[in-house]
C-alpha positions in Angstrom: -92.2 68.2 72.4 -93.2 70.1 75.3 -89.7 71.2 76.2 -89.2 73.0 72.8 -92.6 74.7 72.9 -92.2 75.8 76.4 -88.7 77.1 75.8 -89.9 79.3 73.0 -92.8 80.4 75.1 -90.5 81.6 78.0 -88.2 83.3 75.4 -91.1 85.3 74.5 -92.5 86.0 77.9 -89.0 87.6 78.6 -89.0 89.6 75.4 -86.3 87.6 73.5 -86.3 87.9 69.8 -87.2 84.3 69.0 -89.1 82.0 67.0 -92.6 81.0 68.0 -93.6 77.4 68.6 -96.9 75.7 68.3 -98.4 72.2 68.3 -99.8 70.9 65.0 -101.9 67.7 64.6 -100.6 66.2 61.1 -103.2 64.4 59.0 -102.3 63.0 55.6 -105.2 61.9 53.3 -107.4 61.8 56.4 -104.9 59.6 58.2 -103.5 60.9 61.7 -99.8 61.0 61.4 -99.1 62.4 65.0 -98.5 65.5 67.0 -95.5 67.8 66.0 -94.1 71.0 67.1 -94.0 73.6 64.4 -91.2 76.1 65.0 -91.1 79.5 63.2 -88.6 79.8 60.6 -86.2 82.8 61.3 -86.0 84.1 57.9 -87.5 87.5 56.3 -91.0 87.4 57.5 -89.7 86.7 60.9 -87.8 89.8 61.1 -90.4 92.0 59.7 -92.8 90.8 62.5 -90.3 91.9 65.0 -89.6 95.4 63.6 -86.1 94.4 62.4 -84.6 94.9 59.0 -84.7 91.6 57.0 -81.7 92.6 55.0 -79.1 91.6 57.7 -76.9 88.7 58.1 -77.9 85.6 59.9 -75.4 83.0 61.1 -76.5 79.6 62.5 -73.9 78.2 65.2 -73.0 74.7 64.2 -70.1 74.2 66.5 -68.6 77.3 67.9 -67.5 78.5 71.3 -67.2 81.9 69.7 -63.4 81.7 69.8 -61.6 84.2 67.8 -60.1 82.5 64.5 -57.4 83.6 62.3 -59.5 84.7 59.2 -63.2 85.2 58.4 -62.9 82.1 56.1 -62.3 80.1 59.4 -65.9 80.6 60.5 -67.2 78.6 57.6 -68.1 75.5 59.4 -68.4 76.7 63.0 -71.3 78.9 61.6 -73.4 78.4 58.5 -74.7 81.7 56.9 -78.4 81.7 56.4 -79.1 85.2 54.9 -76.5 87.1 52.6 -75.0 83.8 51.9 -73.1 85.2 49.0 -71.2 87.8 51.3 -68.0 86.8 53.4 -68.1 86.3 57.1 -66.3 89.4 57.6 -68.9 91.2 60.1 -69.0 88.0 62.3 -65.2 87.8 62.4 -65.0 91.4 63.6 -67.9 91.0 66.1 -66.2 88.1 67.6 -62.7 89.8 67.8 -64.7 92.7 69.6 -66.1 90.4 72.0 -62.7 89.0 72.8 -61.3 92.5 73.3 -64.0 93.1 75.9 -62.2 93.1 79.3 -63.5 91.8 82.6 -63.6 95.4 84.0 -65.7 96.9 81.1 -69.0 97.9 82.3 -70.6 97.4 78.8 -70.6 95.1 76.0 -69.4 96.3 72.6 -71.7 99.1 71.4 -73.2 97.1 68.6 -75.2 94.7 70.9 -78.0 95.4 73.2 -76.9 94.4 76.8 -80.6 94.1 78.0 -81.5 91.9 75.2 -78.5 89.6 75.9 -79.3 89.5 79.7 -82.9 88.5 78.9 -81.4 85.7 76.6 -79.0 84.2 79.1 -81.8 84.5 81.9 -84.3 82.6 79.7 -81.6 79.8 78.9 -80.8 79.5 82.7 -84.7 79.2 83.3 -85.2 76.5 80.7 -81.8 74.7 81.5 -80.4 74.9 77.9 -76.9 73.7 78.3 -76.2 73.5 74.7 -76.5 76.9 73.8 -72.9 77.8 74.3 -71.7 76.3 71.1 -74.7 75.8 69.1 -78.5 76.0 69.1 -78.5 79.8 68.6 -78.5 82.3 65.6 -76.6 85.4 65.4 -78.4 88.3 63.5 -76.6 91.4 62.4 -78.9 94.3 61.5 -76.6 95.7 59.1 -78.7 98.1 57.2 -80.5 100.1 60.1 -79.2 99.8 63.7 -75.7 98.0 63.2 -76.8 95.8 66.2 -76.4 92.0 66.9 -79.1 89.8 68.3 -78.8 86.3 69.7 -81.7 84.2 68.7 -82.5 80.9 70.1 -82.9 77.8 67.9 -83.3 74.0 68.3 -84.5 73.9 72.0 -85.4 70.1 72.1 -82.6 69.5 74.6 -83.9 71.6 77.4 -85.5 71.2 81.0 -82.8 68.6 82.2 -82.7 66.9 78.7 -79.2 67.0 77.3 -76.8 65.0 75.0 -74.2 62.9 76.6 -70.8 62.9 74.5 -69.5 59.8 76.5 -72.5 57.7 75.6 -73.3 59.3 72.3 -77.1 59.4 73.3 -79.6 61.5 75.0 -80.1 61.6 78.8 
């Protein structure tokens, strides 16, 4: 439990748009049930608390390497849409295509992404040894209505600080 709480604390210290985590002691009818980590749910109140518009698209990476796929429908599965679910994945498809159009010699990311925010996110992932953030355990938020910017938001950080899932054994290491 310490891993997840500490990873979100570090994200907050580095000014990464991220959920807050806290420890909670659970009692049901006066009976102690244990200590748990309560992680803030990144939905509408989450965005308002961070001065972001809550009318954007929110995608949760399920199993994606941010590869460029043929149609926006192909992103259903690698991503799950959490806000504006009734709309197609067109904005995500366009964003990933823009990332793939970014050359090694370019000095900036596509203009719809805050470079400093992405660097802080990547730095935090190095510090917490989050090796699972490449294909899952993050959300992509598109602030459609105001700035047009994309944000990477960390999610599901129980496998950090040296703990990881081993595909070969099918278990945790």
